[in-house]
MIGU-641714 format. One record per residue (C-alpha): y, z, x; chain; residue in three letters; residue number from 0. Coordinates in pm, whole numbers, plus 32768, in hexadecimal, padded with zeros to 4 digits. Each point is the difference from the previous one (the first is absolute). Example, Ala and Ser with C-alpha at 12.3 -4.5 7.8 and 13.67 -1.06 7.14 Angstrom:
BEGIN
@y:7E3E z:830C x:84CE chain:A resn:ALA resi:0
@y:8158 z:7FBE x:8089 chain:A resn:SER resi:1
% end
This chain:
BEGIN
@y:7FD6 z:C60E x:76D1 chain:A resn:MET resi:0
@y:8067 z:807B x:8157 chain:A resn:THR resi:1
@y:812F z:7FFE x:80E1 chain:A resn:VAL resi:2
@y:7FD4 z:7FFF x:8179 chain:A resn:THR resi:3
@y:80E1 z:804B x:8128 chain:A resn:PHE resi:4
@y:800B z:7E88 x:8041 chain:A resn:ASP resi:5
@y:8079 z:7FC7 x:7E9A chain:A resn:ASP resi:6
@y:8123 z:80EA x:8044 chain:A resn:ILE resi:7
@y:8052 z:7F4E x:8146 chain:A resn:LEU resi:8
@y:7FFF z:7EB6 x:7F40 chain:A resn:ALA resi:9
@y:80E4 z:8096 x:7EF6 chain:A resn:ALA resi:10
@y:80F7 z:806C x:810A chain:A resn:ARG resi:11
@y:8003 z:7EA1 x:8092 chain:A resn:GLU resi:12
@y:8038 z:7F73 x:7EA3 chain:A resn:ARG resi:13
@y:8129 z:80DC x:7FA5 chain:A resn:ILE resi:14
@y:80A9 z:8025 x:8154 chain:A resn:THR resi:15
@y:816D z:7FA4 x:7FF0 chain:A resn:GLY resi:16
@y:8011 z:8026 x:7E86 chain:A resn:GLN resi:17
@y:7FDA z:817C x:7FE5 chain:A resn:VAL resi:18
@y:80BB z:80FF x:80D3 chain:A resn:ASP resi:19
@y:7F47 z:80CB x:8104 chain:A resn:ARG resi:20
@y:8079 z:815A x:7FA0 chain:A resn:THR resi:21
@y:8051 z:8107 x:8108 chain:A resn:PRO resi:22
@y:7F27 z:8124 x:806A chain:A resn:VAL resi:23
@y:80C0 z:812F x:807E chain:A resn:ARG resi:24
@y:7FA9 z:815C x:8077 chain:A resn:HIS resi:25
@y:80B0 z:8102 x:7F26 chain:A resn:SER resi:26
@y:806B z:8139 x:80B7 chain:A resn:ARG resi:27
@y:8084 z:809E x:7EBF chain:A resn:LYS resi:28
@y:7EC2 z:7FC9 x:7F36 chain:A resn:LEU resi:29
@y:7F38 z:8075 x:812C chain:A resn:SER resi:30
@y:80C7 z:8145 x:8004 chain:A resn:GLN resi:31
@y:7FD5 z:8021 x:7E88 chain:A resn:LEU resi:32
@y:7E86 z:7FD3 x:7FFE chain:A resn:THR resi:33
@y:7F8D z:8081 x:8152 chain:A resn:GLY resi:34
@y:7F5D z:7EB1 x:804C chain:A resn:ALA resi:35
@y:8076 z:7ED4 x:80C9 chain:A resn:GLU resi:36
@y:806C z:7F0B x:7EF2 chain:A resn:VAL resi:37
@y:8036 z:7E8A x:8013 chain:A resn:TRP resi:38
@y:8083 z:7F42 x:7ED1 chain:A resn:VAL resi:39
@y:7FD4 z:7E91 x:7FAC chain:A resn:LYS resi:40
@y:812E z:7F9E x:7F31 chain:A resn:TYR resi:41
@y:7F70 z:7F0A x:7F06 chain:A resn:ASP resi:42
@y:811F z:805E x:7F18 chain:A resn:ASN resi:43
@y:80D0 z:7F16 x:80DC chain:A resn:LEU resi:44
@y:7F52 z:7EC4 x:7F84 chain:A resn:HIS resi:45
@y:80EB z:7F17 x:7F46 chain:A resn:PHE resi:46
@y:7F66 z:8060 x:7EB0 chain:A resn:THR resi:47
@y:7FE9 z:816F x:8064 chain:A resn:GLY resi:48
@y:7E89 z:8034 x:8026 chain:A resn:SER resi:49
@y:7EC3 z:7FA8 x:80BF chain:A resn:PHE resi:50
@y:7F8D z:7F12 x:7EEE chain:A resn:LYS resi:51
@y:809C z:7EC9 x:809B chain:A resn:GLU resi:52
@y:7EEB z:7FC9 x:80FE chain:A resn:ARG resi:53
@y:7EE7 z:7FF4 x:7F01 chain:A resn:GLY resi:54
@y:80C4 z:7F3B x:7EFD chain:A resn:ALA resi:55
@y:8067 z:7EF1 x:80F5 chain:A resn:LEU resi:56
@y:7EA7 z:7FE7 x:8099 chain:A resn:ASN resi:57
@y:7F64 z:7FCF x:7EA8 chain:A resn:ARG resi:58
@y:8105 z:7F00 x:7F92 chain:A resn:LEU resi:59
@y:7FCC z:7F34 x:813B chain:A resn:LEU resi:60
@y:7E8D z:7FEB x:7FAD chain:A resn:GLN resi:61
@y:803A z:7F5A x:7EAC chain:A resn:LEU resi:62
@y:7F95 z:7E98 x:7FD0 chain:A resn:THR resi:63
@y:810B z:7EFC x:7FAA chain:A resn:PRO resi:64
@y:7F8A z:8002 x:7E94 chain:A resn:ASP resi:65
@y:8011 z:817E x:7FF0 chain:A resn:GLU resi:66
@y:8161 z:7FFC x:808E chain:A resn:ARG resi:67
@y:806C z:7F12 x:7EF0 chain:A resn:LYS resi:68
@y:7F64 z:80D5 x:7EEA chain:A resn:ARG resi:69
@y:80A4 z:813D x:807E chain:A resn:GLY resi:70
@y:7F8B z:8167 x:801D chain:A resn:VAL resi:71
@y:8001 z:8134 x:7F24 chain:A resn:VAL resi:72
@y:7FDE z:816C x:8068 chain:A resn:ALA resi:73
@y:8016 z:8160 x:7F77 chain:A resn:ALA resi:74
@y:80D9 z:80E6 x:80CD chain:A resn:SER resi:75
@y:80D7 z:8138 x:7FEA chain:A resn:ALA resi:76
@y:80F9 z:7F53 x:80E0 chain:A resn:GLY resi:77
@y:7FBA z:7FD8 x:8173 chain:A resn:ASN resi:78
@y:7EED z:7EF9 x:7FE9 chain:A resn:HIS resi:79
@y:80D5 z:7F5B x:7EF7 chain:A resn:ALA resi:80
@y:8132 z:7FE2 x:80DF chain:A resn:GLN resi:81
@y:7F37 z:7F88 x:812A chain:A resn:ALA resi:82
@y:7F4B z:7EF7 x:7F33 chain:A resn:LEU resi:83
@y:8143 z:7F95 x:7F54 chain:A resn:ALA resi:84
@y:80C1 z:7FE2 x:8146 chain:A resn:TYR resi:85
@y:7EFD z:7F3A x:80C2 chain:A resn:HIS resi:86
@y:7F9C z:7F37 x:7ECE chain:A resn:GLY resi:87
@y:816B z:7F9A x:7FDA chain:A resn:GLY resi:88
@y:8014 z:7F9E x:816E chain:A resn:ARG resi:89
@y:7EC7 z:7F2B x:7FE2 chain:A resn:LEU resi:90
@y:8058 z:7F66 x:7EAE chain:A resn:GLY resi:91
@y:7EDF z:80AE x:7F4B chain:A resn:ILE resi:92
@y:8049 z:807A x:7E9B chain:A resn:PRO resi:93
@y:7FC5 z:8177 x:7FDC chain:A resn:VAL resi:94
@y:7FD1 z:80D0 x:7EC4 chain:A resn:THR resi:95
@y:7FED z:817A x:801E chain:A resn:ILE resi:96
@y:7F85 z:80F5 x:7EF7 chain:A resn:VAL resi:97
@y:8094 z:815C x:802F chain:A resn:MET resi:98
@y:7FA6 z:8147 x:7F51 chain:A resn:PRO resi:99
@y:80F6 z:80A2 x:7F13 chain:A resn:GLU resi:100
@y:80D4 z:80F9 x:80BE chain:A resn:GLY resi:101
@y:8004 z:7F3D x:8147 chain:A resn:THR resi:102
@y:813A z:8066 x:80C4 chain:A resn:PRO resi:103
@y:8123 z:7F17 x:7FB9 chain:A resn:PHE resi:104
@y:8038 z:7FC0 x:8172 chain:A resn:VAL resi:105
@y:7EA6 z:7F62 x:801B chain:A resn:LYS resi:106
@y:8014 z:7F2F x:7EC1 chain:A resn:ALA resi:107
@y:815E z:7F85 x:8054 chain:A resn:ASP resi:108
@y:7F9C z:7FB4 x:8165 chain:A resn:GLY resi:109
@y:7EDC z:7F2D x:7F87 chain:A resn:THR resi:110
@y:80DA z:7F37 x:7F14 chain:A resn:ARG resi:111
@y:80FF z:7FCD x:8113 chain:A resn:ALA resi:112
@y:7EFA z:7F45 x:80C9 chain:A resn:HIS resi:113
@y:7FCC z:7F0A x:7EE4 chain:A resn:GLY resi:114
@y:7EC1 z:8083 x:7F61 chain:A resn:ALA resi:115
@y:7FBF z:801A x:7E8A chain:A resn:THR resi:116
@y:7FD6 z:8171 x:7FA7 chain:A resn:VAL resi:117
@y:7F30 z:8071 x:7ED5 chain:A resn:VAL resi:118
@y:8009 z:8173 x:7FA3 chain:A resn:ILE resi:119
@y:7EB1 z:8050 x:7F63 chain:A resn:LYS resi:120
@y:7F11 z:8127 x:800A chain:A resn:GLY resi:121
@y:8034 z:8176 x:8014 chain:A resn:VAL resi:122
@y:7F66 z:8001 x:815C chain:A resn:ASP resi:123
@y:7F7A z:7F1C x:8110 chain:A resn:PHE resi:124
@y:7EB7 z:7FCA x:7F47 chain:A resn:SER resi:125
@y:80B6 z:7F82 x:7ECB chain:A resn:GLY resi:126
@y:80D6 z:7F18 x:80D2 chain:A resn:SER resi:127
@y:7ECA z:7F76 x:80AA chain:A resn:THR resi:128
@y:7F65 z:7FAD x:7EB0 chain:A resn:GLU resi:129
@y:8137 z:7F3C x:7FA0 chain:A resn:GLU resi:130
@y:8003 z:7F4C x:8150 chain:A resn:ALA resi:131
@y:7E95 z:7F98 x:7FCA chain:A resn:HIS resi:132
@y:805B z:7F80 x:7EA5 chain:A resn:ARG resi:133
@y:8119 z:7F2D x:8091 chain:A resn:LEU resi:134
@y:7F16 z:7F7F x:810E chain:A resn:ARG resi:135
@y:7F08 z:7F8D x:7EF9 chain:A resn:ASP resi:136
@y:8102 z:7F6D x:7F0F chain:A resn:GLU resi:137
@y:80F9 z:7F67 x:80F6 chain:A resn:GLU resi:138
@y:7F1B z:7F9C x:811D chain:A resn:GLY resi:139
@y:80AB z:80DE x:8103 chain:A resn:PHE resi:140
@y:7F4B z:807E x:8135 chain:A resn:VAL resi:141
@y:7FDB z:8179 x:7FEB chain:A resn:PHE resi:142
@y:8065 z:80B0 x:8144 chain:A resn:VAL resi:143
@y:7F92 z:8169 x:8007 chain:A resn:SER resi:144
@y:80E4 z:80F9 x:80A8 chain:A resn:ALA resi:145
@y:7ED8 z:8085 x:80C9 chain:A resn:PHE resi:146
@y:7EA8 z:7F88 x:7F8A chain:A resn:ASP resi:147
@y:8009 z:7EBB x:80C2 chain:A resn:ASP resi:148
@y:7F80 z:7FAC x:815D chain:A resn:ALA resi:149
@y:8138 z:7F38 x:8057 chain:A resn:GLY resi:150
@y:80DF z:8121 x:7F9A chain:A resn:ILE resi:151
@y:7F33 z:80FB x:80CA chain:A resn:VAL resi:152
@y:8003 z:7F21 x:8136 chain:A resn:ALA resi:153
@y:8177 z:7FDB x:7FEA chain:A resn:GLY resi:154
@y:8036 z:8176 x:7FDB chain:A resn:GLN resi:155
@y:7F28 z:8037 x:8131 chain:A resn:GLY resi:156
@y:8113 z:7F6C x:80D9 chain:A resn:VAL resi:157
@y:80B0 z:814F x:7FCF chain:A resn:CYS resi:158
@y:7EE7 z:80A8 x:80C1 chain:A resn:GLY resi:159
@y:800F z:7EFF x:8117 chain:A resn:LEU resi:160
@y:8174 z:8035 x:802E chain:A resn:GLU resi:161
@y:7FE8 z:817A x:7FF0 chain:A resn:PHE resi:162
@y:7EF0 z:8026 x:8109 chain:A resn:LEU resi:163
@y:809E z:7EFB x:80E3 chain:A resn:GLU resi:164
@y:814A z:80BD x:7FF8 chain:A resn:ASP resi:165
@y:7F6B z:8160 x:8010 chain:A resn:ALA resi:166
@y:7EA5 z:7FE9 x:80A1 chain:A resn:PRO resi:167
@y:8002 z:8175 x:8050 chain:A resn:GLU resi:168
@y:7FD3 z:8068 x:7E93 chain:A resn:LEU resi:169
@y:7EDE z:80E3 x:7FA1 chain:A resn:ASP resi:170
@y:800B z:7FAC x:7E8F chain:A resn:LEU resi:171
@y:80AE z:7F46 x:7EE8 chain:A resn:LEU resi:172
@y:8058 z:8085 x:7EA6 chain:A resn:ILE resi:173
@y:801B z:7EEB x:7EFD chain:A resn:VAL resi:174
@y:8059 z:801B x:7E8C chain:A resn:PRO resi:175
@y:7EF3 z:7F87 x:7F0E chain:A resn:ILE resi:176
@y:8041 z:7F57 x:7EB3 chain:A resn:GLY resi:177
@y:7F1C z:7ED8 x:7FCE chain:A resn:GLY resi:178
@y:7F88 z:801E x:8167 chain:A resn:GLY resi:179
@y:8072 z:7EB7 x:809A chain:A resn:GLY resi:180
@y:80E0 z:809C x:8108 chain:A resn:LEU resi:181
@y:7F0D z:8108 x:8079 chain:A resn:ILE resi:182
@y:7EDD z:7F0A x:8006 chain:A resn:ALA resi:183
@y:80B5 z:7EFB x:80CD chain:A resn:GLY resi:184
@y:80AC z:80FD x:80E0 chain:A resn:THR resi:185
@y:7EBA z:80B9 x:8047 chain:A resn:ALA resi:186
@y:7F48 z:7EC0 x:8060 chain:A resn:ILE resi:187
@y:811B z:7F91 x:80E4 chain:A resn:ALA resi:188
@y:8039 z:8154 x:80A0 chain:A resn:ALA resi:189
@y:7E8E z:8038 x:8042 chain:A resn:ARG resi:190
@y:7FEA z:7EA2 x:8091 chain:A resn:GLY resi:191
@y:8109 z:8059 x:8101 chain:A resn:LEU resi:192
@y:7F9D z:816C x:8034 chain:A resn:LYS resi:193
@y:7EA4 z:8061 x:7F81 chain:A resn:PRO resi:194
@y:804A z:8176 x:802C chain:A resn:SER resi:195
@y:812E z:8001 x:7F16 chain:A resn:ILE resi:196
@y:7FDA z:80E7 x:7ED4 chain:A resn:ARG resi:197
@y:8070 z:7F88 x:7EA8 chain:A resn:ILE resi:198
@y:8077 z:80E5 x:7EEA chain:A resn:PHE resi:199
@y:806B z:7F99 x:7EA4 chain:A resn:GLY resi:200
@y:80ED z:80AE x:7F11 chain:A resn:VAL resi:201
@y:8003 z:7FF0 x:7E84 chain:A resn:GLU resi:202
@y:80D8 z:8092 x:7EED chain:A resn:ALA resi:203
@y:7F58 z:8121 x:7F4A chain:A resn:ALA resi:204
@y:8036 z:7F4D x:7EB6 chain:A resn:MET resi:205
@y:7F4A z:7EC6 x:807C chain:A resn:TYR resi:206
@y:7EE0 z:8063 x:80E9 chain:A resn:PRO resi:207
@y:7F36 z:7EC4 x:7FC7 chain:A resn:SER resi:208
@y:7F7D z:7FC7 x:8163 chain:A resn:PHE resi:209
@y:7F94 z:8168 x:803C chain:A resn:SER resi:210
@y:7F5D z:8016 x:7EA8 chain:A resn:ALA resi:211
@y:7F3D z:7EC0 x:8039 chain:A resn:ARG resi:212
@y:7F8B z:808A x:814E chain:A resn:ARG resi:213
@y:7F6C z:812A x:7F4A chain:A resn:ARG resi:214
@y:7F5D z:7F21 x:7EFE chain:A resn:GLY resi:215
@y:80E5 z:8083 x:7EEF chain:A resn:GLU resi:216
@y:80D4 z:7F55 x:7EFB chain:A resn:THR resi:217
@y:8168 z:803E x:806A chain:A resn:PRO resi:218
@y:80E3 z:80BD x:7F13 chain:A resn:ARG resi:219
@y:8149 z:7F4B x:8023 chain:A resn:CYS resi:220
@y:8145 z:8004 x:7F40 chain:A resn:GLY resi:221
@y:8160 z:8085 x:7FF3 chain:A resn:GLY resi:222
@y:8155 z:7FB0 x:808B chain:A resn:GLN resi:223
@y:8002 z:801C x:817A chain:A resn:THR resi:224
@y:8119 z:7FC2 x:80F7 chain:A resn:ILE resi:225
@y:7EFB z:7F41 x:80C9 chain:A resn:ALA resi:226
@y:7FE2 z:7EED x:7EFA chain:A resn:GLU resi:227
@y:7FB0 z:7F00 x:8110 chain:A resn:GLY resi:228
@y:7EA9 z:80A1 x:802C chain:A resn:ILE resi:229
@y:7FCB z:8063 x:7E93 chain:A resn:ALA resi:230
@y:7EC3 z:7F31 x:7FDB chain:A resn:ILE resi:231
@y:7EE9 z:8073 x:7F1A chain:A resn:LYS resi:232
@y:7EEE z:7F3E x:80B3 chain:A resn:ALA resi:233
@y:7FF9 z:7FA8 x:8171 chain:A resn:VAL resi:234
@y:7FA0 z:7E95 x:8040 chain:A resn:GLY resi:235
@y:7E91 z:7FAB x:8038 chain:A resn:ASP resi:236
@y:8040 z:7F31 x:8137 chain:A resn:ILE resi:237
@y:80E6 z:80F8 x:80B1 chain:A resn:PRO resi:238
@y:7F26 z:8129 x:7FA5 chain:A resn:PHE resi:239
@y:7ECA z:7F60 x:8092 chain:A resn:ALA resi:240
@y:80BE z:7FAB x:813E chain:A resn:LEU resi:241
@y:80BF z:8147 x:802B chain:A resn:ALA resi:242
@y:7F01 z:8104 x:7F90 chain:A resn:ASP resi:243
@y:7F32 z:7FFB x:8142 chain:A resn:PRO resi:244
@y:813B z:8004 x:80DA chain:A resn:LEU resi:245
@y:80D0 z:8110 x:7F57 chain:A resn:VAL resi:246
@y:7FB8 z:8160 x:807D chain:A resn:GLU resi:247
@y:80A1 z:80B8 x:7EDE chain:A resn:ASP resi:248
@y:80E6 z:7FCA x:7ED7 chain:A resn:VAL resi:249
@y:8109 z:810A x:7FCB chain:A resn:LEU resi:250
@y:8084 z:803A x:7EA2 chain:A resn:VAL resi:251
@y:816D z:806A x:7FE2 chain:A resn:CYS resi:252
@y:80CF z:8092 x:7EE5 chain:A resn:GLY resi:253
@y:8152 z:7F8E x:7F85 chain:A resn:GLU resi:254
@y:80C0 z:8104 x:80C9 chain:A resn:ALA resi:255
@y:7F62 z:7F7D x:8141 chain:A resn:ASP resi:256
@y:8073 z:7E9D x:7FB8 chain:A resn:PHE resi:257
@y:815C z:8079 x:7FA2 chain:A resn:GLU resi:258
@y:8024 z:80C9 x:8140 chain:A resn:LYS resi:259
@y:7F8C z:7ED7 x:80CF chain:A resn:ALA resi:260
@y:80FD z:7F16 x:7F5E chain:A resn:VAL resi:261
@y:8112 z:8101 x:803F chain:A resn:ALA resi:262
@y:7F9C z:8037 x:816D chain:A resn:PHE resi:263
@y:7FFC z:7E8B x:8047 chain:A resn:TYR resi:264
@y:8162 z:7FEE x:7F76 chain:A resn:ALA resi:265
@y:808D z:8136 x:80A6 chain:A resn:THR resi:266
@y:7F44 z:7FFD x:814C chain:A resn:LEU resi:267
@y:7FAE z:7E91 x:8040 chain:A resn:GLU resi:268
@y:812F z:7F76 x:7F45 chain:A resn:LYS resi:269
@y:7F22 z:7F02 x:7F51 chain:A resn:THR resi:270
@y:7FA1 z:7FC3 x:7E95 chain:A resn:VAL resi:271
@y:7E98 z:802C x:7F93 chain:A resn:ALA resi:272
@y:7F71 z:7FD9 x:7EA3 chain:A resn:GLU resi:273
@y:7F03 z:8101 x:7F8E chain:A resn:GLY resi:274
@y:7ECE z:7F37 x:8060 chain:A resn:ALA resi:275
@y:80A0 z:7F96 x:8146 chain:A resn:GLY resi:276
@y:802B z:816B x:8064 chain:A resn:ALA resi:277
@y:7E93 z:804F x:7FBB chain:A resn:GLY resi:278
@y:7F98 z:802B x:816B chain:A resn:GLY resi:279
@y:810E z:8102 x:8040 chain:A resn:LEU resi:280
@y:7FAB z:80A9 x:7EB5 chain:A resn:ALA resi:281
@y:7E9C z:802E x:807F chain:A resn:ALA resi:282
@y:807C z:809A x:8145 chain:A resn:MET resi:283
@y:80D9 z:80F4 x:7F3B chain:A resn:LEU resi:284
@y:7EE6 z:805A x:7F12 chain:A resn:ALA resi:285
@y:7EF2 z:8023 x:810E chain:A resn:TYR resi:286
@y:80BC z:8066 x:813E chain:A resn:PRO resi:287
@y:7ED5 z:809B x:80B1 chain:A resn:ASP resi:288
@y:7F41 z:7EB8 x:7FF3 chain:A resn:ARG resi:289
@y:80F3 z:7F4C x:80E4 chain:A resn:PHE resi:290
@y:80B4 z:8102 x:80D6 chain:A resn:ARG resi:291
@y:8007 z:7F99 x:816E chain:A resn:GLY resi:292
@y:7F7A z:7EA1 x:7FBD chain:A resn:MET resi:293
@y:809F z:7EAA x:802E chain:A resn:LYS resi:294
@y:802D z:7F82 x:7E9D chain:A resn:VAL resi:295
@y:806E z:7EAD x:7F7D chain:A resn:GLY resi:296
@y:80A2 z:7FEF x:7EA7 chain:A resn:LEU resi:297
@y:8026 z:7EB7 x:7F43 chain:A resn:VAL resi:298
@y:8149 z:8021 x:7F44 chain:A resn:LEU resi:299
@y:7F88 z:7EED x:7F1C chain:A resn:CYS resi:300
@y:8127 z:7FD8 x:7F11 chain:A resn:GLY resi:301
@y:8167 z:805D x:7FB9 chain:A resn:GLY resi:302
@y:8039 z:7F76 x:7EA2 chain:A resn:ASN resi:303
@y:8063 z:8142 x:7F53 chain:A resn:ILE resi:304
@y:80F3 z:7FFF x:7EDC chain:A resn:ASP resi:305
@y:8150 z:8089 x:8076 chain:A resn:SER resi:306
@y:8013 z:80F7 x:7EDF chain:A resn:ARG resi:307
@y:7EA4 z:8083 x:8052 chain:A resn:MET resi:308
@y:805C z:8023 x:816E chain:A resn:LEU resi:309
@y:812E z:80CF x:7F9B chain:A resn:ALA resi:310
@y:7F25 z:80DA x:7F22 chain:A resn:VAL resi:311
@y:7F04 z:8037 x:8117 chain:A resn:VAL resi:312
@y:810A z:805E x:80FD chain:A resn:LEU resi:313
@y:80A1 z:80F6 x:7F0F chain:A resn:ASN resi:314
@y:7EAE z:8099 x:7FA8 chain:A resn:ARG resi:315
@y:7FC1 z:8039 x:8171 chain:A resn:GLU resi:316
@y:814D z:80B6 x:8019 chain:A resn:LEU resi:317
@y:7F85 z:80E1 x:7EE6 chain:A resn:VAL resi:318
@y:7EB6 z:8041 x:80B6 chain:A resn:ARG resi:319
@y:80BE z:8061 x:8139 chain:A resn:GLU resi:320
@y:80EA z:80DA x:7F2E chain:A resn:LYS resi:321
@y:8128 z:7F37 x:8077 chain:A resn:ARG resi:322
@y:804C z:7FC6 x:7E8F chain:A resn:LEU resi:323
@y:7FD9 z:8139 x:7F2D chain:A resn:VAL resi:324
@y:8050 z:8050 x:7E96 chain:A resn:VAL resi:325
@y:806C z:8167 x:7FC3 chain:A resn:TYR resi:326
@y:7FDC z:805F x:7E91 chain:A resn:ARG resi:327
@y:80EE z:811C x:7FB4 chain:A resn:ILE resi:328
@y:802F z:80C3 x:7EBC chain:A resn:LEU resi:329
@y:8165 z:807A x:7FD8 chain:A resn:GLY resi:330
@y:811A z:8049 x:7F11 chain:A resn:ASP resi:331
@y:80AC z:7ED7 x:7F5F chain:A resn:ASP resi:332
@y:8163 z:805A x:8060 chain:A resn:ARG resi:333
@y:8117 z:7F65 x:80CF chain:A resn:PRO resi:334
@y:7FD7 z:801C x:8178 chain:A resn:GLY resi:335
@y:7E87 z:803A x:7FFC chain:A resn:MET resi:336
@y:7FA8 z:7EB4 x:80A2 chain:A resn:LEU resi:337
@y:811A z:8026 x:80FB chain:A resn:SER resi:338
@y:7F74 z:814C x:8077 chain:A resn:LYS resi:339
@y:7EA0 z:7F75 x:8027 chain:A resn:MET resi:340
@y:8089 z:7ED5 x:80BC chain:A resn:SER resi:341
@y:80BB z:80E7 x:80EA chain:A resn:ALA resi:342
@y:7EBC z:80B3 x:805D chain:A resn:VAL resi:343
@y:7F46 z:7EB8 x:803B chain:A resn:ILE resi:344
@y:811D z:7F5E x:80BF chain:A resn:GLY resi:345
@y:8038 z:8138 x:80CF chain:A resn:GLY resi:346
@y:7E9A z:7FE8 x:8079 chain:A resn:LEU resi:347
@y:8020 z:7E91 x:805D chain:A resn:GLY resi:348
@y:7F57 z:7F63 x:7ED0 chain:A resn:GLY resi:349
@y:8083 z:7EB5 x:7F78 chain:A resn:ASN resi:350
@y:7FFF z:7FEE x:7E83 chain:A resn:ILE resi:351
@y:7F82 z:7EAB x:7F8C chain:A resn:ILE resi:352
@y:7FEB z:8031 x:7E86 chain:A resn:ASP resi:353
@y:802F z:810A x:7EF4 chain:A resn:VAL resi:354
@y:7F64 z:8005 x:7EA4 chain:A resn:VAL resi:355
@y:805F z:8100 x:7EF3 chain:A resn:HIS resi:356
@y:7F00 z:805E x:7EF6 chain:A resn:ASN resi:357
@y:8089 z:80CB x:7EDD chain:A resn:ARG resi:358
@y:7EFD z:7FA3 x:7EF8 chain:A resn:LEU resi:359
@y:7EBE z:808D x:8092 chain:A resn:ALA resi:360
@y:7F88 z:810F x:7F11 chain:A resn:LEU resi:361
@y:7F9E z:80E9 x:811C chain:A resn:ASP resi:362
@y:816B z:8001 x:8076 chain:A resn:VAL resi:363
@y:80ED z:80FB x:7F56 chain:A resn:PRO resi:364
@y:80F8 z:7F64 x:7F0C chain:A resn:ALA resi:365
@y:811E z:8075 x:80DD chain:A resn:LYS resi:366
@y:7F53 z:7F8D x:813D chain:A resn:GLY resi:367
@y:7FAF z:7EBC x:80AE chain:A resn:ALA resi:368
@y:7EF8 z:7F7F x:80EA chain:A resn:GLU resi:369
@y:807D z:7F47 x:8133 chain:A resn:PHE resi:370
@y:7F27 z:7F0A x:80C4 chain:A resn:ASP resi:371
@y:80B5 z:7FD4 x:814A chain:A resn:ILE resi:372
@y:7F73 z:7EF8 x:80EC chain:A resn:MET resi:373
@y:8054 z:8057 x:8167 chain:A resn:VAL resi:374
@y:7FD2 z:7F43 x:8145 chain:A resn:GLU resi:375
@y:7F82 z:80ED x:8110 chain:A resn:THR resi:376
@y:7F94 z:7FEA x:816B chain:A resn:ARG resi:377
@y:7E98 z:8053 x:7FAA chain:A resn:GLY resi:378
@y:7F1D z:8112 x:7F7F chain:A resn:GLU resi:379
@y:809A z:8121 x:80C4 chain:A resn:ALA resi:380
@y:8160 z:7F9E x:7F93 chain:A resn:HIS resi:381
@y:7F8D z:7FD7 x:7E96 chain:A resn:ALA resi:382
@y:7F6F z:8161 x:8005 chain:A resn:ASP resi:383
@y:8142 z:8085 x:8099 chain:A resn:GLU resi:384
@y:80C9 z:7F70 x:7EDE chain:A resn:ILE resi:385
@y:7F08 z:808B x:7F02 chain:A resn:ARG resi:386
@y:801C z:815C x:8094 chain:A resn:HIS resi:387
@y:817C z:7FE2 x:800B chain:A resn:GLY resi:388
@y:800E z:7FAE x:7E8D chain:A resn:LEU resi:389
@y:7F18 z:8121 x:7FAB chain:A resn:GLU resi:390
@y:80CC z:80F2 x:80D4 chain:A resn:GLU resi:391
@y:8139 z:7F8C x:7F44 chain:A resn:ALA resi:392
@y:7F59 z:8071 x:7EBD chain:A resn:GLY resi:393
@y:7F8F z:7EB2 x:7F70 chain:A resn:TYR resi:394
@y:7EB4 z:7FF1 x:7F4B chain:A resn:ALA resi:395
@y:7F35 z:7ED7 x:807E chain:A resn:LEU resi:396
@y:7EF8 z:7F70 x:7F1D chain:A resn:ARG resi:397
@y:7ED4 z:7F2F x:805D chain:A resn:MET resi:398
@y:8066 z:7E93 x:800C chain:A resn:GLY resi:399
% end
């Protein structure tokens, strides 16, 4: 099964007026950060928060009247689910979604809010897919893959059309890869408009299914990743066949890269990205020499991150930058001890956020106490200044 440039043009005609055309903007701050010229396509601004709307709507509009009446079923970690639920509800098509255990609440709740029936089944996407196939066979639903479907791929390709029309000067695109639908459609569309455009993919290190298949290897996938939207154990057959000849390289990124990218989107671009959505920026942070000086397009493909997880990521980035530091101090357990330590920290401009006393650790003297003092600093140099100030005041700092 193939998808052509004309198929993507037809998909755009089919969905026009029903899906937002998301903005493309040059980012001066991300350009300064990476040393490249960076343009971002903000697909997190779709109504359901991700790029999935184009493919879902295109596929639903291709159903026969009988298939619309029977309804559809899909397996999804959340973004395909919400897109299918929203547009299915608009079109009067019943939608059932099977989600893996551990799917972020924001995605499950968002899917229900659009009127879909949500079934939580399977420890991962593969298990959810098995349950969706069972429901298809028993209930007569039409199974709509999140990525392994020509109609889905054609719809996702509209992203590439929009990107190159709005930023024709780009040298390359970096696109996150889960099942492969987005990169396949985007690559076909982008190459159709600009044959010289270079296409790079990015995968989570825990789920390198596309790159492993390229090497002829069985992918070793598993684990809890912040990029759960691309945590797919097996790339789709259709998207892989379409994308493999068009993708120059697939860059594999670790968890810290995704976390940093989410944090930089929030602090520099003032926009919310989920882990998978920040994949393109994660690749630029992990492989800076590959893109320095080039005109790079990033598909910010989703913003459906759980608010608690976003808070965790932002705080972890403060720790990496040493703007949040815990000083572990061994001292005497007597009145005024904490006050004296606080005076040193405050005198050097540190802001104490939290204090924890530990009197029960067996490597602490019975008449002593261990103090974990969390301090907000201005950065690494300021954190070191406070550390040296505490040591000069006679306090013994332990590794923390």
